[in-house]
C-alpha positions as a Markdown table, in Angstrom:
| # | Residue | x | y | z |
|---|---|---|---|---|
| 1 | Unk | 14.1 | 8.3 | -8.4 |
| 2 | Unk | 10.4 | 8.1 | -7.3 |
| 3 | Unk | 9.0 | 10.6 | -9.9 |
| 4 | Unk | 6.8 | 7.9 | -11.4 |
| 5 | Unk | 5.2 | 7.0 | -8.0 |
| 6 | Unk | 2.2 | 9.2 | -7.2 |
| 7 | Unk | 2.0 | 10.8 | -3.8 |
| 8 | Unk | -1.4 | 9.2 | -3.1 |
| 9 | Unk | 0.1 | 5.8 | -3.6 |
| 10 | Unk | 2.6 | 6.5 | -0.7 |
| 11 | Unk | -0.2 | 7.8 | 1.4 |
| 12 | Unk | -2.3 | 4.7 | 0.7 |
| 13 | Unk | 0.8 | 2.5 | 1.6 |
| 14 | Unk | 1.2 | 4.3 | 4.9 |
| 15 | Unk | -2.4 | 4.0 | 5.8 |
| 16 | Unk | -2.5 | 0.4 | 4.7 |
| 17 | Unk | 0.5 | -0.4 | 6.9 |
| 18 | Unk | -1.4 | 1.1 | 9.9 |
| 19 | Unk | -4.4 | -1.1 | 9.1 |
| 20 | Unk | -2.7 | -4.5 | 9.0 |
| 21 | Unk | -4.1 | -6.8 | 11.5 |
| 22 | Unk | -2.1 | -9.9 | 12.4 |
| 23 | Unk | -4.5 | -12.4 | 13.9 |
| 24 | Unk | -3.6 | -15.2 | 16.3 |
| 25 | Unk | -1.9 | -18.1 | 14.5 |
| 26 | Unk | -4.0 | -20.8 | 12.8 |
| 27 | Unk | -2.9 | -24.1 | 11.6 |
| 28 | Unk | -1.8 | -24.1 | 8.0 |
| 29 | Unk | -4.3 | -25.7 | 5.6 |
| 30 | Unk | -2.6 | -24.9 | 2.3 |
| 31 | Unk | 0.8 | -24.1 | 0.8 |
| 32 | Unk | 1.3 | -27.8 | 0.1 |
| 33 | Unk | 2.7 | -29.5 | 3.3 |
| 34 | Unk | 5.2 | -28.6 | 5.9 |
| 35 | Unk | 4.0 | -25.2 | 7.1 |
| 36 | Unk | 2.5 | -25.5 | 10.5 |
| 37 | Unk | 1.0 | -22.0 | 11.1 |
| 38 | Unk | -0.3 | -18.9 | 9.4 |
| 39 | Unk | -1.4 | -15.4 | 10.3 |
| 40 | Unk | -4.1 | -13.6 | 8.4 |
| 41 | Unk | -3.3 | -10.0 | 7.3 |
| 42 | Unk | -6.2 | -7.8 | 6.4 |
| 43 | Unk | -5.8 | -4.6 | 4.4 |
| 44 | Unk | -8.8 | -2.4 | 5.0 |
| 45 | Unk | -10.3 | -1.0 | 1.9 |
| 46 | Unk | -11.3 | 2.1 | 3.9 |
| 47 | Unk | -7.7 | 3.3 | 3.3 |
| 48 | Unk | -7.4 | 2.4 | -0.4 |
| 49 | Unk | -8.5 | 5.2 | -2.7 |
| 50 | Unk | -8.5 | 3.1 | -5.9 |
| 51 | Unk | -7.5 | -0.4 | -6.8 |
| 52 | Unk | -3.8 | -1.1 | -6.7 |
| 53 | Unk | -2.3 | -3.6 | -9.1 |
| 54 | Unk | 1.0 | -5.5 | -8.4 |
| 55 | Unk | 1.7 | -3.4 | -5.3 |
| 56 | Unk | 4.7 | -4.1 | -3.1 |
| 57 | Unk | 3.1 | -3.9 | 0.4 |
| 58 | Unk | 5.2 | -3.4 | 3.4 |
| 59 | Unk | 4.5 | -5.9 | 6.2 |
| 60 | Unk | 6.2 | -5.1 | 9.5 |
| 61 | Unk | 6.4 | -7.6 | 12.3 |
| 62 | Unk | 7.4 | -6.4 | 15.8 |
| 63 | Unk | 7.9 | -8.5 | 18.9 |
| 64 | Unk | 5.7 | -11.4 | 17.7 |
| 65 | Unk | 6.1 | -14.3 | 20.1 |
| 66 | Unk | 3.9 | -16.7 | 18.1 |
| 67 | Unk | 6.1 | -16.3 | 15.1 |
| 68 | Unk | 9.3 | -16.3 | 17.1 |
| 69 | Unk | 8.4 | -19.6 | 18.7 |
| 70 | Unk | 7.6 | -21.5 | 15.5 |
| 71 | Unk | 9.6 | -20.0 | 12.6 |
| 72 | Unk | 13.2 | -20.5 | 11.6 |
| 73 | Unk | 15.5 | -17.9 | 13.2 |
| 74 | Unk | 16.5 | -16.8 | 9.8 |
| 75 | Unk | 12.9 | -16.3 | 8.6 |
| 76 | Unk | 13.6 | -18.5 | 5.6 |
| 77 | Unk | 10.4 | -20.4 | 6.1 |
| 78 | Unk | 8.1 | -17.4 | 5.9 |
| 79 | Unk | 5.8 | -17.3 | 2.9 |
| 80 | Unk | 2.9 | -15.1 | 1.9 |
| 81 | Unk | -0.2 | -16.2 | 0.0 |
| 82 | Unk | -3.3 | -14.5 | -1.4 |
| 83 | Unk | -6.8 | -15.5 | -0.4 |
| 84 | Unk | -6.8 | -18.3 | -3.0 |
| 85 | Unk | -3.6 | -19.8 | -1.7 |
| 86 | Unk | -1.3 | -18.6 | -4.5 |
| 87 | Unk | 2.2 | -17.9 | -3.2 |
| 88 | Unk | 3.2 | -14.3 | -3.4 |
| 89 | Unk | 6.7 | -13.0 | -4.2 |
| 90 | Unk | 8.3 | -11.2 | -1.3 |
| 91 | Unk | 11.5 | -9.6 | -0.1 |
| 92 | Unk | 12.7 | -10.2 | 3.5 |
| 93 | Unk | 14.5 | -6.9 | 4.2 |
| 94 | Unk | 15.3 | -7.8 | 7.8 |
| 95 | Unk | 14.4 | -10.5 | 10.2 |
| 96 | Unk | 15.5 | -11.6 | 13.7 |
| 97 | Unk | 14.3 | -13.5 | 16.7 |
| 98 | Unk | 15.3 | -12.3 | 20.1 |
| 99 | Unk | 14.1 | -13.6 | 23.4 |
| 100 | Unk | 11.5 | -15.7 | 21.6 |
| 101 | Unk | 10.0 | -12.8 | 19.7 |
| 102 | Unk | 10.3 | -12.2 | 16.0 |
| 103 | Unk | 10.8 | -8.8 | 14.4 |
| 104 | Unk | 11.0 | -8.3 | 10.6 |
| 105 | Unk | 10.5 | -6.1 | 7.6 |
| 106 | Unk | 8.9 | -7.7 | 4.4 |
| 107 | Unk | 7.8 | -6.3 | 1.1 |
| 108 | Unk | 5.1 | -8.5 | -0.5 |
| 109 | Unk | 4.0 | -8.2 | -4.1 |
| 110 | Unk | 0.2 | -8.2 | -3.8 |
| 111 | Unk | -1.5 | -8.7 | -7.2 |
| 112 | Unk | -4.6 | -6.6 | -6.4 |
| 113 | Unk | -5.4 | -4.5 | -3.3 |
| 114 | Unk | -9.1 | -3.6 | -3.6 |
| 115 | Unk | -10.7 | -0.3 | -2.9 |
| 116 | Unk | -14.2 | -1.8 | -2.6 |
| 117 | Unk | -13.5 | -4.7 | -0.1 |
| 118 | Unk | -10.8 | -5.6 | 2.3 |
| 119 | Unk | -7.9 | -7.6 | 0.9 |
| 120 | Unk | -6.7 | -10.6 | 2.8 |
| 121 | Unk | -3.3 | -12.3 | 2.5 |
| 122 | Unk | -1.7 | -14.9 | 4.8 |
| 123 | Unk | 1.7 | -15.3 | 6.2 |
| 124 | Unk | 2.8 | -18.9 | 6.6 |
| 125 | Unk | 5.6 | -20.1 | 8.9 |
| 126 | Unk | 6.7 | -23.0 | 11.0 |
| 127 | Unk | 8.5 | -25.2 | 8.4 |
| 128 | Unk | 11.9 | -26.3 | 9.7 |
| 129 | Unk | 13.0 | -27.8 | 6.4 |
| 130 | Unk | 12.0 | -24.8 | 4.1 |
| 131 | Unk | 14.7 | -23.1 | 2.1 |
| 132 | Unk | 14.9 | -19.4 | 1.7 |
| 133 | Unk | 11.7 | -18.1 | 0.1 |
| 134 | Unk | 12.7 | -14.4 | -0.2 |
| 135 | Unk | 13.1 | -13.2 | -3.8 |
| 136 | Unk | 13.8 | -9.5 | -3.8 |
| 137 | Unk | 14.0 | -9.1 | -7.6 |
| 138 | Unk | 10.5 | -10.8 | -7.9 |
| 139 | Unk | 8.9 | -8.6 | -5.3 |
| 140 | Unk | 9.5 | -5.4 | -7.3 |
| 141 | Unk | 7.9 | -5.0 | -10.8 |
| 142 | Unk | 9.7 | -3.4 | -13.8 |
| 143 | Unk | 8.0 | -0.1 | -12.8 |
| 144 | Unk | 10.7 | 0.3 | -10.2 |
| 145 | Unk | 14.0 | 1.2 | -11.6 |
| 146 | Unk | 15.8 | 0.8 | -8.3 |
| 147 | Unk | 14.9 | 0.1 | -4.7 |
| 148 | Unk | 17.4 | 0.7 | -1.9 |
| 149 | Unk | 16.7 | 0.0 | 1.8 |
| 150 | Unk | 18.4 | 2.0 | 4.5 |
| 151 | Unk | 18.0 | 1.6 | 8.3 |
| 152 | Unk | 16.3 | 4.3 | 10.2 |
| 153 | Unk | 18.8 | 6.7 | 11.6 |
| 154 | Unk | 21.4 | 5.7 | 9.1 |
| 155 | Unk | 23.4 | 8.6 | 7.7 |
| 156 | Unk | 25.4 | 8.2 | 4.6 |
| 157 | Unk | 27.9 | 11.1 | 4.2 |
| 158 | Unk | 29.0 | 12.3 | 0.8 |
| 159 | Unk | 32.5 | 10.9 | 0.0 |
| 160 | Unk | 32.1 | 7.8 | 2.2 |
| 161 | Unk | 32.9 | 4.5 | 0.4 |
| 162 | Unk | 32.5 | 2.2 | 3.4 |
| 163 | Unk | 29.0 | 1.1 | 2.4 |
| 164 | Unk | 27.2 | 0.2 | -0.8 |
| 165 | Unk | 23.5 | 0.4 | -1.3 |
| 166 | Unk | 22.1 | -2.8 | -2.9 |
| 167 | Unk | 19.3 | -2.6 | -5.4 |
| 168 | Unk | 16.4 | -5.0 | -4.7 |
| 169 | Unk | 15.1 | -5.0 | -8.2 |
| 170 | Unk | 16.3 | -7.1 | -11.1 |
| 171 | Unk | 18.1 | -4.1 | -12.5 |
| 172 | Unk | 21.0 | -4.6 | -10.0 |
| 173 | Unk | 21.5 | -0.8 | -9.7 |
| 174 | Unk | 24.0 | -0.9 | -6.8 |
| 175 | Unk | 25.6 | 2.3 | -5.7 |
| 176 | Unk | 28.5 | 3.2 | -3.6 |
| 177 | Unk | 27.4 | 5.3 | -0.6 |
| 178 | Unk | 29.5 | 8.3 | -1.8 |
| 179 | Unk | 26.9 | 8.9 | -4.6 |
| 180 | Unk | 24.3 | 10.0 | -2.0 |
| 181 | Unk | 23.9 | 12.8 | 0.5 |
| 182 | Unk | 22.4 | 12.3 | 4.0 |
| 183 | Unk | 19.1 | 10.4 | 4.2 |
| 184 | Unk | 17.0 | 8.6 | 6.7 |
| 185 | Unk | 18.4 | 10.8 | 9.5 |
């Protein structure tokens, strides 16, 4: 399934995730009108071995009270933009607000992640009238045949038909759980 993905790409992804810095919220100055806040996300080039093109970057949010206080509880108003203000395709894998703090998992298709200088993207939020901006099929390029998300600790036993794995790509390669052995244990 991942034979076309090089190991160093996964290593870069893991290190990039560790180097994401969510700054304090600023007031939105772009993305048309309606978004009240943004957070800057910096991907340090120190952890990028070579330039990455059209890379689906994982952005994890955990217990963020600024985001939780201003965004829709569904996360529908969350958008990502590059440094020039171009809206980036993203998939919202999971999102919730509990006790005023937001937690979520996003995959953002970043056009270029540079190995020579840090790459900056912004996460916009705080638009109560925004419709759902998540587009899973747009967040994954045609280089990905299938992308299935499973929760940590989830075990799918062979022969089980109680769950299906939904493909996030435009290929719609959905599988009944019985086609898989145990994973994410």
